[in-house]
C-alpha positions in Angstrom: 45.5 59.9 39.9 46.5 60.3 36.6 50.5 61.3 35.9 52.5 61.5 32.3 56.0 61.1 32.8 57.7 62.9 29.9 61.4 61.6 29.3 64.5 62.1 26.4 65.3 58.2 27.3 63.5 55.6 28.8 64.8 52.4 29.6 64.3 49.5 28.7 63.5 51.1 25.5 66.3 53.8 24.7 69.4 54.7 27.4 72.4 56.9 27.5 72.6 57.3 31.4 71.0 57.7 34.6 68.0 59.0 33.5 66.6 55.8 31.6 66.5 54.3 34.1 65.1 56.4 36.4 62.5 56.9 33.6 62.0 53.3 33.8 61.5 52.6 36.9 60.1 55.7 38.7 56.7 55.5 36.9 56.1 51.5 37.5 56.8 52.4 41.2 53.9 55.0 40.8 51.9 52.3 38.9 52.3 49.8 41.8 50.5 52.3 44.3 47.5 52.2 41.6 47.4 55.4 39.9 47.5 55.6 35.7 50.9 56.0 35.2 51.9 56.6 31.0 55.3 58.1 30.0 56.0 60.1 26.7 59.4 59.4 24.5 60.8 59.8 21.6 60.5 57.3 18.8 64.5 57.2 18.1 66.1 55.1 15.2 67.3 53.3 18.0 64.1 52.0 19.4 65.0 48.2 18.8 62.3 46.3 16.3 61.7 43.7 18.6 59.7 47.0 20.8 58.6 48.3 17.6 56.7 44.7 16.6 54.6 45.2 19.8 53.1 49.1 19.2 50.5 50.0 17.7 50.1 53.3 16.0 47.4 55.3 17.2 46.9 58.7 15.3 48.6 61.3 14.0 48.8 65.5 14.3 50.7 68.2 12.8 52.4 70.2 16.0 52.8 73.9 16.9 56.5 74.8 16.7 56.8 78.9 15.5 55.5 79.1 12.2 56.4 75.1 11.6 53.8 72.4 11.6 55.9 69.3 12.0 53.8 66.2 11.5 53.4 64.5 14.7 52.8 60.4 14.5 52.0 58.8 18.3 52.4 54.7 18.8 51.7 53.3 22.3 52.8 49.8 23.9 51.7 48.8 27.3 53.9 47.0 29.3 53.8 46.2 32.8 51.0 48.0 33.9 52.6 51.3 31.9 50.6 53.0 28.4 54.3 54.3 26.6 53.7 56.9 23.6 56.4 57.3 21.3 56.1 60.0 19.1 57.4 59.9 15.6 59.1 62.0 13.5 62.0 61.1 10.9 63.3 64.1 10.4 64.5 64.7 14.0 64.6 61.6 15.6 66.0 58.6 12.9 69.6 59.6 13.7 72.3 57.3 14.3 72.7 59.5 18.4 70.2 60.8 20.5 72.2 63.0 21.6 74.8 65.9 20.0 73.1 67.2 17.1 73.3 70.8 15.8 69.8 71.3 16.3 69.1 69.6 19.6 67.8 72.5 20.5 65.1 72.5 17.5 64.4 68.5 17.8 63.9 68.6 22.0 61.7 71.7 21.5 59.8 69.6 18.9 59.5 67.2 21.6 58.0 69.3 24.5 55.4 71.2 22.2 54.6 67.5 21.0 54.0 66.2 24.7 51.7 69.0 25.8 49.7 68.4 22.3 49.3 64.9 22.9 47.5 65.6 25.8 44.5 67.6 23.7 44.4 64.3 21.5 44.0 61.7 24.1 40.7 60.9 26.3 42.4 61.3 29.2 43.2 63.7 31.5 46.7 64.3 33.4 46.6 65.8 37.2 50.6 66.0 36.5 53.0 66.4 34.3 56.2 65.0 35.2 58.9 66.7 32.8 62.9 65.7 33.3 66.3 67.9 32.4 66.5 70.1 29.9 65.2 67.7 26.9 61.7 68.4 28.7 62.5 71.4 30.5 59.9 73.3 27.6 57.1 71.1 28.9 56.4 73.3 31.5 56.8 76.2 30.2 54.6 75.1 27.6 52.0 74.5 29.6 51.5 78.0 31.7 49.3 78.8 28.4 48.3 75.5 26.9 46.0 75.1 30.6 43.5 77.6 28.7 43.6 76.4 25.4 43.7 72.4 25.9 40.8 71.5 28.1 42.7 67.8 28.8 45.3 70.2 30.6 43.2 73.2 32.5 43.6 71.4 35.9 46.8 70.0 35.3 50.1 71.0 37.6 54.2 70.6 36.7 57.0 69.1 38.1 60.1 69.1 37.0 63.0 67.0 37.9 67.0 68.4 37.6 68.8 64.8 37.5 72.6 66.8 36.4 72.6 70.4 36.2 75.2 71.0 34.0 73.6 70.3 31.4 71.0 73.2 30.8 69.9 73.9 27.6 71.3 77.2 27.0 70.7 79.2 23.6 70.9 82.5 21.9 67.9 84.5 22.2 67.0 84.8 18.9 65.2 81.2 19.1 62.6 82.6 20.9 60.6 83.3 19.0 61.6 82.1 15.6 62.1 78.5 17.3 60.6 78.3 20.2 57.1 79.9 19.5 57.1 81.9 22.9 56.6 85.3 23.1 59.0 87.8 23.6 57.9 88.2 26.9 59.5 85.3 28.4 62.9 86.5 27.7 62.8 88.0 31.6 64.9 87.4 34.4 62.0 85.3 36.2 61.6 82.9 32.9 64.1 81.7 30.3 66.6 85.4 30.2 70.2 84.5 30.7 72.8 86.7 30.2 71.2 87.4 27.5 70.5 83.9 26.3 67.9 81.4 26.5 68.1 79.3 29.6 65.3 76.5 29.0 66.3 74.6 32.6 66.0 78.1 34.1 63.0 78.7 32.8 61.1 75.5 34.0 63.2 76.1 37.4 60.4 79.1 37.8 57.4 77.4 35.6 56.9 74.4 37.2 55.0 73.5 40.2 57.5 71.9 42.2 60.9 71.1 41.3 63.0 68.2 42.3 66.1 67.1 42.6 67.9 63.2 42.7 69.1 62.9 46.3 68.8 65.4 49.4 72.3 66.6 49.5 72.1 67.5 45.7 69.6 69.7 46.3 71.9 71.9 49.1 75.1 71.9 46.4 72.9 73.1 43.8 73.3 76.5 46.5 76.7 76.7 45.2 78.1 77.9 42.3 80.9 75.0 41.9 77.7 72.3 41.7 75.1 74.7 39.7 77.2 76.0 36.8 75.6 79.5 37.1 72.1 78.2 38.3 72.7 79.1 42.3 70.5 82.5 42.4 67.9 80.7 40.6 67.7 77.8 43.4 68.3 80.3 46.1 64.6 82.0 45.0 63.0 79.4 44.4 64.0 76.8 47.2 61.0 76.9 48.7 59.4 74.6 46.2 62.9 72.5 45.3 63.1 69.2 47.5 65.9 66.7 46.8 64.8 62.9 46.5 66.9 60.0 46.3 66.4 57.8 43.3 66.3 54.2 43.9 67.2 51.4 41.9 65.7 48.5 39.9 65.5 45.4 43.0 64.5 42.4 40.6 67.3 43.8 38.0 69.6 43.8 39.9 69.3 40.9 42.5 72.7 38.6 43.1 70.2 35.7 44.5 68.8 35.7 40.7 72.2 35.1 39.1 71.0 37.3 36.1 74.2 37.5 33.8 76.8 36.6 36.7 78.5 33.4 37.1 76.9 32.7 40.3 74.0 33.4 42.5 74.2 34.5 46.1 72.6 35.9 49.5 74.0 38.4 52.1 72.7 34.8 53.9 75.3 32.8 51.8 77.9 34.7 50.0 80.1 31.7 48.6 78.4 32.2 45.0 80.7 35.4 45.0 83.9 34.3 45.3 83.0 32.0 41.9 82.0 35.6 40.6 85.2 37.1 41.3 87.2 34.3 39.5 85.0 34.9 36.6 85.8 38.2 36.2 89.4 37.8 36.7 88.9 35.6 33.7 86.6 37.1 31.9 89.2 40.2 31.6 92.7 39.3 32.1 93.6 39.2 35.3 95.6 37.0 37.9 93.3 34.7 39.5 93.6 34.8 43.4 91.0 35.2 45.4 93.2 36.4 48.2 93.9 39.7 46.1 91.0 42.8 46.0 89.2 43.5 43.1 88.4 47.1 42.7 86.0 48.2 40.2 84.4 51.1 38.2 82.0 51.2 35.7 81.2 54.7 34.6 81.6 57.1 31.8 85.0 57.8 31.5 84.8 62.1 31.5 86.2 64.7 34.0 83.5 65.3 36.6 83.4 61.7 37.2 87.0 62.1 39.0 89.3 59.8 36.8 91.8 62.9 37.2 92.4 61.7 40.6 92.5 57.9 39.2 94.8 59.0 36.8 97.1 60.6 39.3 96.6 58.3 42.1 97.4 55.0 39.5 101.2 54.5 40.1 100.5 54.6 44.3 97.5 52.0 44.0 100.1 49.7 41.8 102.4 49.8 44.4 99.5 48.1 46.2 98.8 44.8 46.3 95.6 44.9 44.2 94.1 44.7 41.1 91.7 47.0 39.0 89.7 46.7 36.6 87.9 49.7 34.2 85.2 49.0 32.2 83.6 52.3 29.8 84.3 54.7 27.6 84.7 58.3 27.5 87.9 60.7 26.9 90.8 59.9 25.1 93.0 61.2 27.8 91.9 58.3 30.5 91.5 55.6 28.0 94.7 56.2 26.7 95.8 55.9 30.3 94.1 53.2 31.1 95.7 51.6 28.1 99.1 52.4 29.3 98.4 50.9 32.7 97.0 47.8 31.3 100.3 47.4 29.2 102.3 48.2 31.9 100.6 46.0 34.7 99.7 42.8 32.9 97.3 40.8 35.2 96.9 43.5 37.3 95.2 46.4 35.5 92.3 45.8 33.1 91.0 48.3 30.7 87.8 47.2 29.3 86.8 50.5 26.8 83.6 49.6 26.1 79.9 49.2 26.9 78.9 46.0 28.1 75.9 45.8 30.2 76.2 42.1 30.5 80.0 42.9 31.4 78.8 45.2 33.7 76.8 42.9 36.1 79.9 40.6 36.3 81.9 43.1 37.3 79.4 44.3 40.4 79.2 40.9 41.2 83.1 40.1 41.1 84.3 43.0 42.5 85.4 43.5 46.2 85.3 46.8 45.8 84.0 50.1 43.5 85.3 53.2 43.7 83.2 56.4 42.8 85.6 59.0 43.1 83.3 61.7 41.5 83.6 65.6 41.7 80.2 65.5 41.2 77.2 63.5 41.3 73.8 63.8 41.4 72.8 60.9 42.2 74.3 57.8 41.4 73.5 54.3 40.9 76.8 52.5 39.7 77.6 52.3 43.9 73.8 51.3 45.0 73.9 48.1 42.3 77.6 47.5 43.3 76.4 47.2 47.6 73.1 44.8 45.9 76.3 42.7 45.3 78.3 42.8 48.5 80.8 44.6 46.6 81.8 47.8 49.0 82.1 51.5 47.3 85.1 53.8 47.9 83.4 57.1 47.5 84.0 60.5 47.7 81.1 62.6 50.0 79.3 64.5 46.9 75.5 64.3 46.1 73.6 61.3 46.2 77.1 59.0 46.9 76.9 60.8 50.2 73.1 59.8 51.0 73.6 56.5 50.5 77.3 55.2 51.5 77.7 55.2 55.3 81.5 55.0 56.4 83.4 52.4 58.5 83.2 53.9 61.6 79.2 55.0 62.1 76.8 52.8 63.0 75.0 50.6 60.0 78.6 51.3 57.8 78.5 50.2 54.7 81.2 51.4 52.7 84.1 53.8 52.4 84.6 57.7 51.7 86.4 60.6 51.3 86.0 64.6 51.4 88.3 66.3 49.5 89.1 66.5 45.9 92.2 65.3 46.8 94.0 61.9 44.7 96.4 61.0 47.4 92.8 61.2 50.2 91.2 58.9 47.7 94.9 56.9 48.0 94.6 56.6 51.7 91.1 55.7 51.6 91.8 52.7 49.4 94.7 51.1 51.6 92.5 51.2 54.6 89.5 49.5 52.6 92.4 46.6 51.3 93.7 46.7 54.7 90.1 45.4 55.9 89.3 43.3 53.1 92.7 41.4 54.3 93.2 41.4 57.7 89.2 41.3 59.2 87.4 39.5 57.6 84.3 39.4 59.9 84.1 43.5 59.6 84.4 42.9 55.7 81.6 40.3 56.2 79.2 42.6 58.3 79.8 45.8 56.0 78.7 43.7 53.1 75.3 42.5 55.1 75.0 46.5 55.8 74.9 46.7 51.4 73.2 43.9 50.2 70.2 44.4 53.1 70.1 48.3 52.6 66.5 49.4 51.0 67.6 51.0 48.0 64.0 50.3 46.3 61.7 52.6 44.7 59.2 52.0 47.2 60.3 54.9 49.3 61.4 57.2 46.7 57.5 56.9 45.1 55.8 57.4 47.9 57.9 60.9 48.5 57.1 62.0 44.7 52.8 61.0 45.5 53.1 63.2 48.2 54.1 66.6 46.0 51.8 65.0 43.3 48.8 64.9 46.3 50.0 68.6 47.6 50.0 70.1 44.3 46.2 68.4 43.1 44.2 68.0 46.5 43.7 64.8 45.8 
């Protein structure tokens, strides 16, 4: 089967979040099953020289975007069985940041148009065109008509994945014809119309042949306004073609046995190296070196939907417990300032690492005892799965993929701790229970570690579920 995967960011070339991890790992898992998988992404300024040196220039064409005919250069690179296409246009993509520009609507409309028209220049016919999030939401919409004038797309079916429904690509209706190049008839309730505006994600949900979300629980949560951000009616209307498939993680990249970017290697059978990693982490982030004190970690963007209002409210109570904490990440000023203050108030016990550091994040995963994710909403979450790979027990709120992956203490095959309500006191109580178990029942603690480390969080299972959808759509 021929599969073309379109995403606005793809690891390891360019990454701001979990979408890049999925776009980097899922195609590899699909290719491992013997399919011809290709990935298309923008050639941003942030794609580094080491990657550019390996690219080949294939061709260029002029895309059609309403009355515009912008240049579209196509570079390619083959890596680990995948062909990657990079769409080159410096006007749209030679910028310091990949998101957050005044013309993001035009930039990603151009990219979506380029994805569609790229197919007409290839000696290759995709059976499946798989788009992701609002930045490529126009791909299944443009495909509705392109099937009839681009021969390579005549039998192509589309899949659209919602990674985070909070970001929908909502713009004034004035862009429909002049910017998107779509007929006014697309502004209807079963396509793009949304309270007088254009909503790209809504249109993609209706236009795509199938829609997925990134965990089964998130797929159910999207029927409620609290999680769906206004699209709950659309989700219910299209529920027959929507399914939740849990993301996986790159198990070769996150493997304590290989000892990549951590102080010592270890396995679920021989956990001694984790003590070395904890000591190294305490040294690296300025915490008091004490193997007996439970060390809790957060690695995250510091934003409200990640639950940091709960953590900042609970900090005085937590610091009354005999524990240590390290927070790694950047985000809203109010959270950064709260953590700077805590680091000054509790030296040697609280560490605020207000930065992005891939190497330090690995050290945190390996060296911490507990990993806190109090998210208000979490479509899937990768960090809790990565933490469990390193024998670090997660403490999570029961939402989205966190609920699907963390089996709480008290149930068979338990591998972490959970709480249900968005409540700082509930979170604090569960943290206290976790630290008590750490101190008083090392045998049970080790069992939880082993359960987490041996759980299958690979892409093999999710890839099979995606392939089942592709087969259903194409009959192949």
